[in-house]
C-alpha positions, 0 to 999 in steps of 0.5 A: 849752729852759730853761722845758722843763727847768723843766717836766721838774723837776716830774716827778723827785719822780713817776719811777717813776709816770712809768715806770709811765706810759711802760711801759703806753703802750708796751705799748699800743702795741705790743699794738696793731701787734702785733695788726694785724700779727699779724693779716694774717699768720694770715688770709694763713696760714690762707688758703694753708693752705686753698688748699694743703690742708694744716693748721696750729696756728692755735691759738697764733696766734689765742691770741696775738691775743686776748691782745693785744687784752687788753692793748691794752685793760687797757694803755690803762685803765691808762695813762690812769689813772696819766697823768693821776693823774701829771698832776694830782698835779704839777698840784696840787703846782704851784698851791701852788708858785705861791701860795707864791712869789707870797704874799710878793709882795702886796700891793707888786709884785702890784699891777702885774698885774691880778686877772684876769690873776692868776686866768688865770696860776693857773687856765688857765696852769697847767691848760695845763701838763698838755699836757707829761705827756700831749702831750708828754713821754710821746708822745715817749717812746713814739715814741722807744721804740717806733718803735725796736722796730718799726724793729728788727722790720723790719730782722730781716726785711731792712735795706732795710724797716727803713730805708724805715720809718725815713725815713718815720717821720723825716718824718712824725714828727720834720720835720713836728712841727718844722715845725709848732712853727716855724709854730706858735710864735708864733700859739700863744704870741699865743693864749695872751696873747689869752685872758688879756686876754678872761679879765682883761676879763671879770673886769673888766667883770662886777666893775665892771658896775654901774659901765658902766652907770651910765656907759653904757659897757656897749656900748663895752666889749662891742666890746672882747670881741667884737674879742678874741673874734674875734682869739681865734676867728682864732687858733684857726682858724689853728692848727687849719689847722695841725693839719690840714695835720699829720693829713693828712702823717701819713696820707700818711706811713703810706700811703707807708710801707706802698705802699713796704714793699710795693713792696720786699717784693715782689722778697724774697718772689720771692727767697723770703727772706720768705713770702707771709705774712711780707709782708702782716704786714711792710706791716701793721707798717708801716703801725701803726707810725704810731701811734707818732708819731701824737700828736707833731705835735699835741704840738709844735704845742701846744708853743708855746702850753705854752711861753708859758703857762709862761712866764706862771707863770715870770714871776710866780713869779720876781719878787723881793719888795719887802721882803729878810727878815733872814738872823737875825731877831730875837724879837718879844716881846709887849708892842710899843712902834712909834717913828716918826722922820722916816719918808719914803715914796714908791710910784715914784721920780718920784711925790709922797711918799706920807708925808714927814717923819712921826713918831709915838710908840705905847708899849705899850698906848697908844691914839692917833687919826690922822687926815686928808683921803684920799691923806694917807698912812694907809693907806701907814702900815698898809702899812708897819707890816706890812712890806708894804714898805720906807721910803725914809728915816727910822726906823720902830721896834718895841720900840727895833729896826728893823723890818727886823731882824724877820721880816715873819711875825713883824710880822705876827703882832703886829699886828692890821689891819682895814683900810678895804678889807677883804676878805671871801671867798665863804664863810660868816661863821664861816670869815672869821672864822677867818681870824685864828685858825684855832683859836677856839672858838666862845665866843672868836668870839661875844666878838669879834662881840659887842665889833664889835657884829655879835653880835645880827644873827648870831643874828637869821640862821636860819645864825647863824655859817654865813650866807654872805657872798657875793663879796666880802661882797655879802651884808652891808650895808656897816656889818656888812662893816666891823664883820665886819672889825673882829671879825676884827682883834680875835680875832686878840687881837695886842699892837697892834691898827690899825683903818682907818676902824672906824665907815665906814658906822654911824650916829652911836650904833653908832659911839660904842659900838662905839670905847667897847667897843674902847677897853675892850677893848683897854685891859683887855688892855694892848693897844696901839692905833691909831685912823685915822679922819675922825671924832673923835667919842667920841675927843676925849680921845685924842691926835690926830696929823694927816696932811697 
């Protein structure tokens, strides 16, 4: 119920659209039911009038039948239009909320989830929530409202007729959905998990297909996908059998209601409490009334799958960030000095120290080199500087104050970083650069790329800055991708510039020229420069701090 209540909260800002959806769906239902019932009355009344040789007013019922047909068609179109518009609006808002809730979790908390699983949650699981309105909320409201009106209509003619319809509707529209929900809850939840595992495995295998082929592990991973696919198909078949059972039960209930109302109505006809046309009308009304509950078994069968998807989304959205923002953050003004004293950090309490008793002084405008073997803690240091993680002990000061006294966004705005494993989006070079500075002018883009030694390559491409990078920068060479990351960091124009292995993938001369330009640019702007690298060529005049 808690998850359902949270889902309902998503629709509260759209109460007027929801009310309009309910009104249109109800009008469509009543028009369809009324069309069948009134047609039965009209045909029977006309037949009896013909046998008796009397005249009757057939213009009014004929006009009503045409009106109901028009209302049914227009109502169905309007209801589809409004409900789908409302659903898409809510899903779009939910995606934005979900992204905003998980953004503070990156990267420390999100590391425990696989990228394929995250993709499945933000796309497939959120898409699955369209069933909340289209297959659950609206059908239940329409069934309650429309079913009540149909029962009241039968009650107007005789209480026993209303009791028969109410009993059949409750058996088929309440008991059967409840039973299907109980039987399908576990398989539906397992279906969501299996589908997510299959997507995650596919993403992993596609991204690492080259490595799988080289290692000869492609066949083994294909078998795993076959197993997951077979499990998914088996669970889908199980739910399909339950759905078939529900449809059969609905059909049986509708026929039972029709014949029971007919059997109960015949004595009423003999006692002249109802007329023959009314008997046919009421019988067809009892049959058509089952359209009100037609979506309910499927809705409650899918409830388990919907709630499972919702729980996967809420579990991630409710996760606590790795850092705590200060209630009254201090302003972080440029220039920025960094002072690190006896810093210690480990990723898990029982893991080895990633940084142990580390100290560093980087005054504003100074330049420093940090070197060390892989695993010595260089990437960890960047993560701590950007407030992605909190040190276990020691001091990390910016302008003489603890880094925890500043808002994390303010810290990241003052530190530009080109990490060793930088992500390039499947977009143009321009779009990837503008991530660092959306308002940058073409001249600023060219200046940053010139400093990174990338401008000649860009001008040599037919599309220039619109050259496509490909997924994770696959359209670029390793050196070009590295220089693009450096250009993006330079474009940010922050008071502190951190470059992690900026010359990786470059030849010695290109690397030397790149470092000379970057160092001169940083010095001319009073920018602090922290270089993390294995290659010290061209950096012999800078202080070097060795890790590990």
